[in-house]
C-alpha positions, 0 to 999 in steps of 0.5 A, spaced: 469 660 082 475 656 086 481 657 083 488 654 084 494 657 082 501 654 082 508 657 081 515 656 083 517 651 077 523 651 073 530 648 071 534 646 076 541 642 076 541 635 079 542 635 087 538 642 087 532 645 090 526 648 088 519 650 092 513 650 089 507 654 091 499 653 090 494 658 092 487 657 093 482 663 091 474 663 091 469 662 095 472 657 099 469 655 106 473 649 108 479 646 105 480 638 107 486 636 104 491 639 099 495 634 095 501 635 090 501 630 084 506 630 078 505 627 071 510 625 065 508 624 058 505 617 057 504 616 064 499 616 069 498 622 074 502 620 081 500 623 087 506 624 091 504 628 097 498 630 102 497 634 107 490 635 111 487 641 115 490 638 121 497 637 118 497 630 117 502 629 112 503 623 107 509 622 101 510 617 096 516 613 097 519 616 091 520 623 094 520 621 102 525 624 105 527 629 100 520 633 099 516 637 104 509 639 104 506 644 108 500 649 108 499 656 110 491 655 112 490 663 113 493 664 106 490 658 103 496 656 100 500 649 100 507 649 099 512 643 096 519 644 098 523 639 094 531 638 095 536 633 093 532 633 086 534 628 081 533 628 073 527 623 074 523 628 078 522 632 072 515 632 071 509 637 070 507 638 078 500 639 079 496 641 086 489 639 088 485 640 093 479 637 096 475 643 099 468 645 100 465 651 096 458 651 094 459 644 094 464 639 096 469 637 090 476 636 088 479 642 084 486 642 080 491 647 079 494 648 072 500 645 073 508 647 073 513 644 069 519 642 073 526 640 069 532 637 073 538 637 069 543 631 070 
């Protein structure tokens, strides 16, 4: 059974930084892409960062220049370094992975709350 476990959320002041981690475990043969999403109540989940197995990265305009996604392939862990945080970054942050286990599929983490105070 594949699992994604996130950590690193919390409360931070505007302008501060946080680093989120997401560790994949289980019977995984290949990770194709990993993602970070965020969601606020009443809104759709928004994809904010993508990293491929070849380290190609992509960011939503709302976080470009402030957030950095990275991956440690050996540890099967993806990180999201968040700098210059703003109150509008407050959300539940989810990691996701497009991976090959018994089948190819998409797996979600449980989510971690990030709150940015003004």
